[in-house]
C-alpha positions as CSV (number, residue, x, y, z in Angstrom):
1,M,-57.5,-29.0,-33.0
2,A,-56.9,-32.3,-31.4
3,A,-59.2,-33.6,-28.6
4,R,-58.9,-31.7,-25.4
5,N,-56.6,-33.1,-22.7
6,P,-58.8,-33.8,-19.6
7,G,-55.7,-34.0,-17.4
8,C,-55.3,-36.4,-14.5
9,E,-54.7,-36.4,-10.7
10,F,-51.3,-35.0,-9.5
11,D,-48.9,-37.9,-9.2
12,P,-45.3,-37.0,-8.4
13,S,-44.2,-40.6,-8.9
14,W,-44.5,-40.0,-12.7
15,F,-41.5,-37.6,-12.6
16,E,-39.8,-37.3,-9.2
17,T,-37.1,-39.9,-9.9
18,I,-36.4,-38.8,-13.5
19,Q,-32.8,-38.4,-14.6
20,I,-31.7,-36.7,-17.8
21,N,-28.5,-37.9,-19.6
22,L,-27.4,-34.5,-20.9
23,P,-24.6,-35.7,-23.1
24,A,-26.9,-38.2,-24.8
25,V,-29.6,-35.5,-25.2
26,R,-27.1,-33.2,-26.8
27,K,-25.8,-35.9,-29.1
28,R,-29.3,-36.9,-30.3
29,A,-30.2,-33.2,-30.9
30,A,-27.0,-32.5,-32.8
31,E,-27.8,-35.4,-35.2
32,L,-31.1,-33.9,-36.2
33,G,-29.4,-30.7,-37.5
34,T,-26.7,-32.5,-39.4
35,R,-27.8,-35.9,-40.6
36,R,-31.5,-35.2,-41.2
37,T,-32.1,-33.3,-44.4
38,V,-34.7,-33.1,-47.2
39,K,-33.9,-31.7,-50.6
40,K,-35.6,-30.4,-53.8
41,Q,-39.4,-31.0,-54.0
42,W,-39.4,-32.8,-50.7
43,Q,-37.9,-29.8,-49.0
44,A,-40.5,-27.6,-50.6
45,A,-43.3,-29.8,-49.4
46,W,-41.9,-29.8,-45.8
47,L,-41.5,-26.0,-45.9
48,L,-45.2,-25.6,-47.0
49,R,-46.2,-28.0,-44.2
50,A,-44.2,-25.8,-41.8
51,V,-46.1,-22.7,-43.0
52,T,-49.4,-24.4,-41.9
53,C,-47.9,-24.9,-38.4
54,I,-46.8,-21.3,-37.8
55,D,-48.4,-19.2,-35.1
56,L,-47.8,-15.9,-36.8
57,T,-46.9,-13.7,-34.0
58,T,-46.7,-10.0,-33.0
59,L,-45.9,-9.3,-29.3
60,S,-44.3,-5.9,-29.4
61,G,-44.9,-2.9,-27.1
62,D,-45.8,-0.8,-30.1
63,D,-48.4,-3.2,-31.6
64,T,-51.3,-1.3,-33.2
65,A,-54.5,-2.4,-35.0
66,A,-52.6,-1.7,-38.3
67,N,-49.9,-4.2,-37.4
68,V,-52.4,-6.8,-36.6
69,Q,-54.4,-6.2,-39.8
70,R,-51.3,-6.7,-41.9
71,L,-50.5,-9.9,-40.0
72,C,-54.0,-11.3,-40.5
73,Y,-53.9,-10.7,-44.2
74,K,-50.5,-12.4,-44.4
75,A,-52.0,-15.3,-42.4
76,K,-54.6,-15.7,-45.1
77,R,-52.1,-15.8,-47.9
78,P,-48.7,-16.7,-46.4
79,V,-47.2,-17.7,-49.7
80,R,-47.8,-16.1,-53.1
81,D,-50.5,-17.7,-55.2
82,D,-48.3,-18.3,-58.2
83,L,-45.7,-20.0,-56.0
84,L,-48.3,-22.4,-54.6
85,E,-49.6,-23.1,-58.0
86,S,-46.2,-23.9,-59.3
87,C,-45.8,-26.4,-56.4
88,G,-49.1,-28.0,-57.2
89,M,-50.5,-26.9,-53.8
90,P,-54.0,-25.5,-52.9
91,D,-54.4,-22.4,-50.8
92,I,-52.9,-22.7,-47.4
93,T,-53.0,-20.6,-44.2
94,V,-50.9,-20.4,-41.1
95,G,-51.9,-22.3,-38.0
96,A,-53.0,-19.2,-35.9
97,I,-52.4,-15.5,-35.2
98,C,-50.8,-14.8,-31.8
99,V,-51.3,-11.4,-30.1
100,Y,-51.6,-9.7,-26.8
101,P,-55.0,-9.8,-25.1
102,S,-55.7,-6.2,-26.0
103,R,-55.4,-7.0,-29.7
104,V,-57.5,-10.2,-29.7
105,A,-60.8,-8.4,-30.8
106,D,-58.9,-6.7,-33.6
107,A,-57.4,-10.0,-34.9
108,V,-60.8,-11.7,-34.8
109,Q,-62.4,-8.9,-36.8
110,F,-59.6,-8.6,-39.3
111,L,-59.6,-12.4,-40.0
112,K,-63.4,-12.2,-40.5
113,D,-62.9,-9.3,-42.9
114,A,-60.3,-11.3,-44.8
115,G,-62.7,-14.2,-45.2
116,V,-60.7,-16.6,-43.0
117,P,-62.6,-16.6,-39.6
118,H,-61.5,-20.2,-39.2
119,I,-57.9,-19.2,-38.4
120,P,-57.8,-19.3,-34.6
121,V,-56.6,-16.3,-32.6
122,A,-54.1,-17.2,-29.8
123,S,-53.5,-14.8,-27.0
124,V,-50.7,-14.8,-24.5
125,A,-52.0,-14.2,-20.9
126,T,-51.2,-14.6,-17.2
127,G,-48.8,-11.7,-17.0
128,F,-46.8,-12.7,-20.1
129,P,-43.8,-12.9,-20.2
130,S,-42.8,-12.9,-16.5
131,G,-46.0,-14.3,-14.9
132,Q,-45.1,-12.2,-11.8
133,Y,-48.6,-11.1,-11.0
134,P,-51.2,-12.2,-8.5
135,L,-53.1,-15.3,-9.5
136,K,-56.5,-13.6,-9.5
137,G,-55.3,-11.1,-12.1
138,R,-53.7,-13.8,-14.2
139,L,-56.9,-15.8,-14.3
140,E,-59.0,-12.7,-15.1
141,E,-56.7,-11.9,-18.0
142,I,-57.4,-15.4,-19.5
143,R,-61.2,-14.9,-19.1
144,Q,-61.0,-11.5,-20.8
145,A,-59.0,-12.8,-23.7
146,V,-61.5,-15.7,-24.2
147,A,-64.4,-13.3,-24.0
148,S,-62.7,-11.2,-26.8
149,G,-62.6,-14.2,-29.1
150,A,-59.4,-16.0,-28.4
151,A,-59.6,-19.7,-29.3
152,E,-56.2,-20.5,-27.8
153,I,-54.5,-19.2,-24.7
154,D,-50.7,-19.3,-24.2
155,I,-50.0,-19.0,-20.4
156,V,-46.7,-18.8,-18.5
157,I,-46.1,-21.0,-15.6
158,N,-44.9,-19.9,-12.2
159,R,-41.1,-20.2,-12.4
160,D,-40.7,-19.5,-8.7
161,Y,-42.7,-22.6,-7.9
162,A,-40.8,-24.6,-10.5
163,L,-37.3,-23.5,-9.3
164,N,-38.2,-24.3,-5.7
165,G,-39.6,-27.7,-6.5
166,N,-43.2,-26.8,-5.7
167,W,-44.7,-28.9,-8.4
168,K,-48.1,-29.3,-6.7
169,G,-48.2,-25.5,-6.8
170,V,-47.5,-25.4,-10.5
171,Y,-50.1,-28.1,-11.0
172,D,-52.8,-26.3,-9.0
173,E,-52.3,-23.0,-10.9
174,V,-52.2,-24.5,-14.3
175,K,-55.4,-26.5,-13.5
176,L,-57.2,-23.2,-12.5
177,M,-55.9,-21.6,-15.8
178,R,-57.3,-24.6,-17.7
179,E,-60.7,-24.0,-16.1
180,A,-60.5,-20.3,-16.9
181,C,-60.0,-21.1,-20.6
182,G,-63.4,-22.7,-20.9
183,E,-63.5,-24.1,-24.5
184,A,-60.3,-22.4,-25.5
185,H,-57.2,-24.6,-25.9
186,L,-54.5,-24.1,-23.3
187,K,-50.8,-23.9,-24.2
188,T,-48.4,-23.7,-21.2
189,I,-45.2,-21.9,-21.7
190,L,-42.4,-23.4,-19.6
191,A,-39.8,-20.6,-20.2
192,T,-37.2,-23.3,-20.3
193,G,-34.3,-20.9,-20.5
194,E,-35.2,-19.9,-16.9
195,L,-35.8,-23.4,-15.4
196,G,-32.2,-24.1,-14.6
197,S,-32.0,-27.8,-15.7
198,M,-33.2,-30.3,-18.1
199,T,-34.7,-32.3,-15.2
200,N,-36.9,-29.3,-14.4
201,V,-37.9,-29.0,-18.0
202,Y,-39.1,-32.6,-18.0
203,K,-40.9,-32.2,-14.6
204,A,-42.6,-29.0,-15.7
205,S,-43.7,-30.6,-19.0
206,M,-45.2,-33.6,-17.2
207,V,-46.9,-31.5,-14.5
208,C,-48.5,-29.1,-17.0
209,M,-49.9,-32.1,-19.0
210,M,-51.3,-33.6,-15.8
211,A,-53.0,-30.3,-15.1
212,G,-54.8,-30.3,-18.5
213,A,-52.5,-28.5,-20.9
214,D,-53.4,-29.1,-24.5
215,F,-49.9,-28.0,-25.7
216,I,-46.6,-27.5,-24.0
217,K,-44.4,-24.6,-25.3
218,T,-40.7,-24.0,-24.9
219,S,-40.4,-20.2,-24.4
220,T,-41.9,-16.8,-24.4
221,G,-39.4,-15.6,-26.9
222,K,-38.2,-13.1,-24.3
223,E,-35.7,-15.3,-22.4
224,G,-32.0,-15.3,-23.0
225,V,-32.2,-18.9,-24.3
226,N,-35.4,-19.8,-26.2
227,A,-36.3,-22.8,-28.4
228,I,-33.3,-25.1,-28.7
229,L,-33.3,-28.7,-29.9
230,P,-32.0,-30.4,-26.7
231,V,-34.9,-28.8,-24.7
232,G,-37.3,-29.8,-27.4
233,L,-36.1,-33.4,-27.3
234,V,-36.7,-33.6,-23.5
235,M,-40.2,-32.1,-23.9
236,V,-41.3,-34.4,-26.7
237,R,-40.1,-37.4,-24.8
238,A,-42.3,-36.2,-21.9
239,I,-45.2,-35.9,-24.3
240,R,-44.5,-39.5,-25.5
241,E,-44.5,-40.8,-21.9
242,Y,-47.7,-39.0,-21.1
243,Y,-49.4,-40.4,-24.2
244,Q,-48.2,-43.9,-23.3
245,R,-49.6,-43.5,-19.7
246,T,-52.9,-41.8,-20.6
247,G,-53.7,-42.2,-24.3
248,H,-54.0,-38.4,-24.6
249,K,-52.1,-36.7,-27.4
250,I,-50.5,-33.4,-26.3
251,G,-49.2,-30.8,-28.8
252,F,-45.8,-29.2,-28.8
253,K,-44.8,-25.6,-29.7
254,P,-41.2,-24.4,-30.0
255,A,-41.0,-20.6,-29.9
256,G,-38.4,-17.9,-29.9
257,G,-35.3,-17.8,-32.1
258,I,-36.7,-20.0,-35.0
259,R,-36.0,-17.8,-38.0
260,T,-34.8,-19.9,-40.9
261,A,-36.5,-22.4,-43.2
262,K,-33.8,-24.9,-42.3
263,D,-34.7,-24.6,-38.7
264,S,-38.3,-25.4,-39.4
265,C,-37.4,-28.6,-41.2
266,T,-35.2,-29.7,-38.3
267,W,-38.0,-29.2,-35.8
268,L,-40.4,-31.2,-38.1
269,A,-37.8,-33.9,-38.3
270,L,-37.8,-34.0,-34.5
271,M,-41.5,-34.5,-34.4
272,K,-41.5,-37.2,-37.1
273,E,-38.8,-39.2,-35.5
274,E,-39.8,-38.9,-31.9
275,L,-43.6,-38.8,-32.0
276,G,-44.7,-39.8,-35.6
277,D,-46.5,-38.3,-38.5
278,E,-49.5,-37.2,-36.5
279,W,-47.4,-34.7,-34.7
280,M,-46.4,-33.0,-38.0
281,K,-49.8,-31.3,-38.4
282,N,-51.0,-28.1,-36.8
283,D,-53.4,-29.7,-34.4
284,L,-50.4,-31.1,-32.5
285,F,-47.5,-29.0,-33.7
286,R,-47.0,-25.2,-33.9
287,I,-44.0,-23.0,-34.4
288,G,-44.1,-19.6,-32.6
289,A,-42.4,-17.2,-34.9
290,S,-42.6,-13.7,-36.5
291,S,-39.8,-13.7,-39.0
292,L,-39.7,-17.4,-40.0
293,L,-42.4,-17.1,-42.7
294,G,-40.4,-14.6,-44.7
295,D,-37.4,-17.0,-45.0
296,I,-39.7,-19.9,-45.9
297,E,-41.4,-18.0,-48.7
298,R,-38.0,-16.8,-49.9
299,Q,-36.8,-20.4,-50.2
300,I,-40.0,-21.5,-52.0
301,F,-39.5,-18.6,-54.4
302,H,-36.0,-19.9,-55.1
303,Y,-37.3,-23.5,-55.6
304,V,-39.8,-22.3,-58.2
305,T,-37.7,-19.6,-60.0
306,G,-34.1,-20.6,-59.4
307,R,-33.3,-17.3,-57.9
308,Y,-33.9,-15.5,-54.6
309,A,-36.6,-12.8,-54.4
310,C,-35.8,-9.1,-54.1
311,A,-37.2,-7.4,-51.0
312,D,-40.2,-5.9,-52.9
313,E,-41.3,-9.2,-54.4
314,L,-42.7,-10.7,-51.2
315,A,-45.3,-9.2,-48.9
316,M,-44.3,-8.4,-45.4
317,A,-45.3,-10.7,-42.6
């Protein structure tokens, strides 16, 4: 992971006068999906890079130890060995496994059993996905997840504070959550589909970074609108501004609704063009997804063999 973000003092002058040109944002985002393409071997290379940036996720009410075990073994070998060999690639793994706090210990053990204990376990916390719980309980959930072995914590911000313009309240809570994480990295989920405006998306991004977030993340995956490119553009512009002001590099994680290989290449293009090559690696870029990996492996199979795989030719994610 990248160096920890120490945060800084709350300073509303960094964001209180911000104005977002929504038509310009939409135009720029639309260009990424239509004018920016990679083909043939370059596409295969980008897709394999995307694999290394996936937070392979299971956040279902019926999660069991068996589900998590299967996910961990897929994390170790996300793409078939023969396909990697044909692409001239060494073994790769996903960026992390993301689970509920109650499944963290299972994930840690299964990754150890699989021989890949270096793959970090990320845990959602703080009353995910709503965050509508007392602060004391949300902080305790972080501590319990870290004690179980989580190396990364994905928290949700207080949308009530954000929607009412109480940015100092958001800052104070995220700062306490950062402290509760200890050595674990903190990813703050903005739940952008519930923030009401792009201006609020920018402000929430900046406030979370000021409070010490190591990553800012678009969505829980449970909102009506999740990761979309216009929102991503506003968030990465906030990351760029924060870096220019402080010298600290903050990671970005789109999550929710990213299902196709083409989508992953478009998000990588956004990172390359707006932040540079450093943000195309998994210490500063993650994709939160559960079904994306299957489509990427399918496209790699097609690149290598010239045909699409049957359902029984690729392992479940």
